[in-house]
C-alpha positions in Angstrom: 0.0 -0.2 -0.4 1.3 3.0 -1.3 0.2 7.0 -0.4 0.1 10.1 -2.6 -2.0 12.7 -3.2 -4.6 12.9 -6.3 -2.8 15.9 -8.7 -5.4 15.5 -11.8 -7.8 13.8 -13.4 -7.0 12.3 -17.1 -10.1 10.6 -19.1 -11.5 7.9 -17.0 -8.6 7.8 -14.2 -7.1 9.8 -12.4 -3.2 10.5 -11.7 -1.4 10.2 -7.9 2.0 11.6 -7.2 3.5 9.0 -4.6 4.9 11.0 -1.0 8.1 8.7 -1.0 8.8 8.3 -5.0 8.9 11.1 -7.8 6.7 8.8 -9.7 2.9 9.8 -10.8 0.8 7.2 -11.7 -2.6 6.5 -13.7 -5.0 5.1 -10.7 -8.6 3.5 -11.2 -10.9 3.6 -8.6 -12.3 0.7 -6.6 -15.5 -0.4 -7.4 -17.7 0.9 -4.3 -16.5 4.0 -4.7 -18.3 4.0 -8.5 -21.1 2.1 -6.4 -21.8 4.7 -3.9 -20.8 7.5 -5.8 -17.6 8.9 -4.1 -15.8 10.4 -6.5 -12.0 11.6 -5.7 -11.5 15.2 -5.9 -7.6 17.2 -6.9 -5.6 17.6 -3.6 -7.1 14.5 -2.1 -4.6 12.6 0.1 -5.1 8.9 -1.4 -3.9 5.3 -0.3 -3.2 3.1 -3.4 -1.9 0.2 -4.5 0.4 -0.3 -7.9 0.1 -3.5 -10.4 2.7 -3.3 -12.9 2.7 0.4 -14.3 -1.0 1.6 -13.1 -2.3 1.7 -10.3 -6.0 1.8 -7.9 -7.2 3.7 -5.5 -8.0 1.9 -2.5 -9.2 4.7 0.1 -9.6 8.8 0.6 -7.6 10.0 3.5 -10.4 12.5 5.5 -10.3 16.2 4.1 -9.4 19.3 6.4 -11.0 21.6 3.7 -12.7 21.8 0.6 -13.2 24.7 -1.7 -16.3 24.5 -4.3 -15.7 26.3 -7.3 -13.3 24.4 -8.6 -13.2 21.0 -6.4 -10.5 21.2 -5.2 -9.3 19.6 -1.4 -7.6 19.7 0.9 -6.5 23.6 0.2 -4.1 26.2 2.9 -4.4 29.5 0.7 -6.4 30.7 -2.0 -4.2 33.5 -3.9 -7.2 36.2 -4.9 -5.2 37.6 -7.9 -6.5 41.1 -9.2 -5.8 44.0 -10.9 -6.3 47.8 -10.6 -5.8 49.0 -13.9 -6.4 46.5 -17.0 -9.1 45.2 -16.0 -10.0 47.8 -13.7 -11.7 44.8 -10.8 -13.8 46.8 -9.0 -14.3 46.3 -4.7 -17.3 44.7 -4.6 -16.1 42.3 -7.1 -12.9 41.2 -4.7 -15.2 41.7 -1.4 -17.6 38.8 -3.1 -14.7 36.7 -3.8 -13.2 37.1 -0.7 -16.0 36.2 1.1 -17.4 33.3 -0.6 -13.1 31.9 0.5 -13.7 32.5 3.3 -16.9 30.6 4.1 -14.4 27.1 3.4 -12.4 28.5 6.3 -9.5 28.8 3.8 -6.5 31.7 4.0 -6.9 34.7 1.8 -3.8 35.8 -0.1 -4.4 39.1 -1.7 -2.2 39.5 -4.4 -2.2 42.8 -6.3 -0.8 42.1 -10.0 0.1 44.6 -12.7 1.3 47.5 -10.1 4.2 48.4 -13.2 0.6 50.2 -15.0 -1.4 50.9 -11.7 -1.8 54.3 -10.6 0.4 54.8 -7.5 -3.1 56.3 -5.8 -5.0 53.0 -6.3 -2.2 50.8 -4.6 -1.9 53.1 -1.5 -6.0 53.0 -1.7 -5.7 49.3 -2.1 -3.4 48.4 0.3 -5.5 50.7 3.6 -8.8 48.9 2.1 -7.6 44.9 2.6 -5.0 46.4 5.4 -6.8 43.2 7.6 -5.5 40.5 4.7 -2.5 38.9 4.2 -1.0 40.7 0.3 1.3 40.4 -2.1 2.0 43.8 -4.1 3.3 42.4 -7.9 3.9 43.0 -11.1 4.7 39.8 -13.9 6.5 42.3 -16.3 8.8 44.1 -13.6 9.0 40.3 -11.3 8.4 42.7 -8.3 6.8 40.8 -5.3 7.1 37.0 -7.0 9.9 36.4 -4.2 6.9 37.3 -1.1 4.7 35.4 -3.3 6.6 32.1 -3.3 6.9 32.5 0.6 3.6 32.6 1.1 3.2 29.3 -1.7 5.8 27.5 0.0 5.3 24.3 1.9 1.3 24.8 1.0 -1.4 23.8 -1.9 -2.7 26.8 -2.6 -5.7 27.8 -5.2 -4.8 31.1 -7.6 -8.5 32.2 -7.9 -9.9 35.6 -9.1 -11.3 37.2 -12.3 -10.3 36.5 -15.6 -7.4 38.8 -17.2 -6.0 39.7 -14.0 -3.1 37.2 -14.8 -3.5 34.1 -13.2 -1.6 32.0 -15.5 1.3 34.5 -16.3 1.9 34.5 -12.3 2.5 30.1 -12.6 4.3 31.2 -15.9 7.1 33.0 -14.0 6.7 30.7 -10.8 7.0 27.4 -12.3 9.0 28.4 -15.6 5.4 26.8 -17.6 3.7 27.5 -20.7 0.4 27.5 -19.5 -2.3 29.2 -22.4 -3.0 32.9 -21.5 -5.9 35.3 -22.5 -5.5 38.8 -23.8 -7.7 41.4 -22.7 -10.7 42.2 -24.7 -10.6 46.3 -25.5 -14.2 46.2 -25.4 -15.3 44.3 -22.0 -12.3 45.0 -20.7 -12.0 41.5 -19.3 -9.5 38.1 -20.2 -11.1 35.1 -20.8 -10.8 32.4 -18.9 -8.1 29.8 -20.6 -7.7 27.1 -18.3 -10.3 24.5 -18.2 -9.8 22.1 -15.4 -8.1 21.8 -12.5 -4.8 20.6 -12.2 -2.2 20.4 -8.5 1.5 22.0 -9.8 4.7 21.2 -8.0 6.6 23.8 -6.3 10.1 23.6 -7.2 10.5 23.1 -2.4 7.6 21.8 -1.1 3.9 22.2 -2.1 1.7 22.4 -4.7 -0.1 24.7 -6.7 -4.1 25.0 -9.0 -4.5 26.9 -11.6 -8.0 27.5 -12.1 -11.1 29.2 -13.9 -11.5 31.6 -11.3 -14.3 32.0 -8.8 -16.4 34.7 -10.6 -19.9 33.4 -9.2 -20.9 33.5 -5.2 -23.9 32.6 -3.1 -24.5 33.2 -0.1 -28.3 32.6 0.6 -27.8 29.4 2.6 -25.9 31.3 5.5 -27.6 33.0 8.4 -27.2 36.6 8.4 -25.7 37.4 11.8 -22.3 34.8 10.0 -22.1 37.4 7.6 -19.5 39.6 9.8 -17.6 36.3 10.1 -16.4 37.1 6.0 -15.5 40.7 6.8 -12.7 40.7 9.8 -12.8 44.0 10.6 -16.7 44.0 11.0 -15.8 41.2 12.9 -13.0 42.5 15.1 -15.7 45.3 15.8 -18.8 43.8 16.9 -17.7 43.2 20.5 -18.3 46.7 21.1 -22.0 47.1 19.1 -24.6 47.3 22.4 -26.5 44.3 21.0 -24.4 41.0 20.7 -26.7 39.7 17.8 -26.2 43.0 16.1 -26.1 43.0 12.3 -24.5 46.6 11.8 -27.2 47.7 10.1 -30.5 49.3 11.9 -29.5 49.2 14.9 -29.0 51.7 17.5 -25.3 52.1 18.5 -24.0 50.3 16.9 -19.9 50.4 17.1 -19.5 49.2 13.3 -21.3 52.2 11.8 -19.2 54.1 14.1 -16.3 53.4 12.7 -18.0 53.5 9.2 -18.7 57.0 10.1 -15.1 58.1 10.8 -13.3 56.4 8.1 -12.1 53.0 10.7 -13.8 50.7 7.9 -14.1 51.8 4.4 -17.4 52.4 3.0 -17.3 50.2 0.6 -16.2 47.5 2.6 -19.4 47.6 4.4 -21.4 48.2 1.4 -20.4 44.9 0.3 -21.5 43.6 3.9 -24.7 45.0 3.8 -25.1 43.6 -0.3 -24.3 40.2 1.7 -26.4 40.6 4.5 -29.5 41.6 2.3 -28.8 38.4 0.4 -29.0 35.9 3.5 -32.3 37.7 5.0 -34.3 36.7 1.6 -33.3 32.7 3.2 -34.2 33.8 6.6 
């Protein structure tokens, strides 16, 4: 019995990278997995046996985390790649992506790409708005910040996510010396086209893996309770204990410390508006 990690799917097989040897094996599933409709995910830790040049997965180890879009397990970090130049990604979109990832209890790393063509005022405002998060300012053209990003990825399984056209594949090309397909940004839409069609696990120079993904665009919040929304905004969660009511939703309640911070600039207005928009979605369901 051997152990390894699922790095990608290939036709009706999964490719497992061995924990001890530098080899990857095409593996099938045991019949009981198919009968129970259990399917491995990229990132799964598995036990498998080999016969000649093929393998068979015997068991899937417990998952520590699951990302649904794309379906990847055991993820430590989600690197949210964004741009404030071309394409110009609105804060509202960034907030939804980051909040959606936070639902999965996975660490968020914000990577502001294309800083070589971004106004310094935009960069400073971005740093102010997203101060509570781990952040890397970078450019694939000048290679600024790539070393810092590599340190964030080292020893972890990390997913690259974000809107199209922001340079996810270009970043991976720079870090891993790959030749992933990249898409040009459309002048008509100011957004790129996704060029990655399926998730696969890519080994780093040291320990760790990254997954190139089509990106997080659509995020739904209807299934969570209104009081849980503040858990997705660290600056609002930190201020909540100072509100008059323990169950304050920071909307219409009196003596709300969060609203006071918004008025004084302690919490960015854009972040608060994103919070209210997500809160409104949950209220429709509850």
